[in-house]
C-alpha positions in Angstrom: 93.5 129.8 102.2 95.3 132.9 101.1 94.7 134.4 97.6 98.3 133.7 96.7 98.0 129.9 97.4 94.7 129.7 95.7 96.2 131.4 92.6 99.1 128.9 92.6 96.6 126.0 92.7 94.5 127.5 90.0 97.5 128.0 87.7 99.6 125.0 88.3 97.3 122.2 89.6 96.7 120.3 86.3 100.4 120.5 85.3 101.3 119.2 88.8 98.8 116.4 88.4 100.1 115.4 85.0 103.6 115.1 86.5 102.3 113.2 89.5 100.6 110.7 87.2 104.0 110.2 85.4 105.7 109.6 88.8 103.1 107.0 89.7 103.6 105.3 86.4 107.4 105.3 86.6 107.4 104.1 90.3 104.7 101.5 89.8 106.0 99.8 86.7 109.6 100.0 88.0 108.7 97.0 90.2 107.9 94.7 87.3 109.3 96.1 84.0 112.5 94.0 84.3 110.8 90.6 84.6 107.9 91.4 82.4 109.5 93.3 79.5 113.3 93.5 79.7 114.1 90.0 80.9 110.8 88.0 80.7 110.5 84.3 81.4 109.0 83.9 77.9 108.8 86.3 75.0 105.8 88.6 75.4 103.6 89.3 72.3 104.4 92.3 70.2 101.1 93.9 71.1 102.3 94.3 74.7 105.2 96.5 73.6 102.9 98.5 71.3 100.5 99.0 74.2 103.3 100.1 76.5 104.5 102.6 73.9 101.1 104.1 73.4 100.4 104.3 77.1 103.7 106.1 77.7 102.9 108.4 74.8 99.6 109.3 76.5 101.3 110.2 79.7 103.8 112.4 78.0 101.0 113.9 75.9 99.0 114.8 79.0 102.0 116.6 80.4 102.6 118.5 77.2 98.9 119.6 76.9 98.9 120.7 80.5 102.1 122.7 80.0 100.7 124.3 76.8 97.6 125.5 78.7 99.8 126.8 81.6 101.9 128.7 79.0 98.7 130.1 77.4 99.5 128.4 74.1 95.8 127.4 73.7 95.8 127.3 69.9 98.6 124.7 69.8 96.9 122.8 72.6 93.7 122.6 70.6 95.5 121.6 67.4 97.4 118.8 69.2 94.1 117.7 70.8 93.3 115.7 67.7 96.5 113.7 68.2 95.1 113.0 71.7 91.9 111.7 70.2 93.8 109.2 68.2 96.0 108.2 71.2 92.9 107.9 73.5 91.1 105.7 71.0 94.2 103.6 70.5 94.5 103.1 74.3 91.0 101.6 74.5 91.5 99.3 71.5 95.0 98.2 72.4 94.1 97.9 76.1 91.3 95.5 75.4 93.3 93.5 72.8 96.4 93.3 75.0 94.2 92.1 77.9 92.7 89.3 75.8 96.1 88.3 74.3 97.9 88.2 77.7 95.0 86.4 79.3 95.2 83.6 76.6 98.9 83.5 77.1 98.6 83.2 80.8 96.2 80.3 80.4 98.5 78.5 77.9 101.4 78.8 80.3 99.4 77.8 83.3 100.2 80.9 85.3 99.0 81.1 88.9 97.3 84.5 88.4 93.4 84.2 88.2 93.1 85.9 84.9 89.5 85.0 84.1 88.1 86.7 87.2 90.5 89.6 86.8 89.3 90.3 83.3 86.4 92.2 84.7 88.7 94.7 86.4 90.7 95.3 83.2 87.5 95.7 81.2 86.0 98.2 83.5 89.3 100.1 83.6 88.8 100.7 79.8 85.3 101.9 80.5 86.5 104.2 83.3 89.0 105.7 80.8 86.9 105.6 77.7 83.7 107.3 78.9 85.4 110.3 80.5 87.7 110.6 77.6 84.9 110.6 75.1 83.0 113.2 77.1 86.1 115.3 77.4 86.3 115.3 73.6 82.6 116.2 73.3 83.0 119.1 75.8 86.4 120.2 74.4 85.0 123.8 74.1 84.0 123.8 77.8 87.4 124.0 79.6 85.9 123.5 83.1 84.4 120.1 81.9 87.2 119.2 79.6 90.2 119.4 81.9 88.5 117.6 84.8 87.3 114.8 82.5 90.8 114.4 81.0 92.2 114.2 84.5 89.7 111.5 85.5 90.4 109.5 82.4 94.2 109.7 82.9 93.8 108.6 86.6 91.6 105.7 85.5 94.6 104.3 83.6 96.7 103.9 86.7 95.2 100.8 88.2 98.0 98.6 86.8 100.7 101.1 88.1 99.2 101.3 91.6 98.7 97.5 91.6 102.4 97.0 91.3 103.3 99.1 94.3 103.6 96.8 97.3 101.7 98.9 99.8 98.7 99.0 97.4 98.8 95.5 95.9 96.2 94.6 93.3 93.1 94.8 95.5 93.7 98.3 96.8 94.9 99.9 93.5 91.5 101.7 93.0 92.2 103.6 96.3 95.2 105.2 94.7 93.1 106.3 91.7 90.3 107.7 93.8 92.9 109.5 96.0 94.3 111.3 92.9 90.8 112.3 91.8 90.0 113.5 95.3 92.9 116.0 94.9 90.9 117.5 92.1 87.9 117.7 94.4 90.0 119.4 97.0 91.4 121.8 94.5 87.8 122.9 93.5 86.8 123.3 97.1 89.8 125.4 98.0 89.9 127.5 94.8 86.3 127.7 93.7 84.6 127.1 97.1 82.5 124.4 95.4 83.0 121.0 93.8 82.4 120.9 90.1 79.5 118.7 88.9 81.9 116.5 86.9 83.4 115.2 90.1 80.0 114.9 91.8 78.8 112.6 89.1 82.0 110.8 87.9 83.7 109.9 91.2 80.7 108.1 92.9 80.0 106.3 89.6 83.7 105.2 89.3 83.7 104.0 92.9 80.6 101.9 92.3 82.2 100.3 89.2 85.4 99.7 91.2 83.6 97.9 94.1 81.5 95.9 91.7 84.6 94.8 89.7 86.7 94.0 92.7 83.9 92.0 94.3 83.5 89.9 91.1 87.2 89.5 90.9 87.9 88.5 94.6 84.9 86.1 94.7 85.5 84.8 91.2 81.8 85.3 90.5 80.6 82.3 88.3 78.6 84.5 86.0 81.6 86.5 85.1 84.0 83.6 84.9 81.6 82.0 82.3 81.8 85.3 80.3 85.5 85.5 80.6 85.9 81.9 79.5 84.0 82.7 76.4 86.1 85.9 75.7 89.4 84.1 76.2 88.7 81.1 73.9 
């Protein structure tokens, strides 16, 4: 790769990824937003709208922070970072609460979707976001760790968006997440000639979690259905 192309990747990669994440969110949820939020068959709980707002705020915040770094406005980036801490914590709490509320609602209305088995996928999504996010906050003074962990955390939130895209469907949504993270791996290899240790540890761990969760979901593992039944009471 020429030095010019490597320089472009180095300078614009994370801003590009933040915009790509926004495109995935818009395209994915465009398939269901009308019937789920705008013209639903039954009135969704308020927490779903709050969760949607906070999730969109996170995507916009990620774009803003990436743009601030690109424009070398690091001081404002760090100041606004504490807003991101609040948003990230809210996503974990609201994500879990929304999952439980919507699961109970689905059971009450007798929906065909197997929500009890699926609860493990939604739960591990929150873990896949929460752990990299917490580590990114911890290593906020280590830019090489911080930016990669924030990218991984943001990608981990996209399972619902990918799951709404027909070619992915629900079972293959993790493939889309992993593909985005692999772009980060490719960026490191092309620009730095090595893959950062964040990816070497995080990506295999995430894939193991994904396989585990999808297996339990697809096979409706009795041990998990029993736990989900308790959680959704």
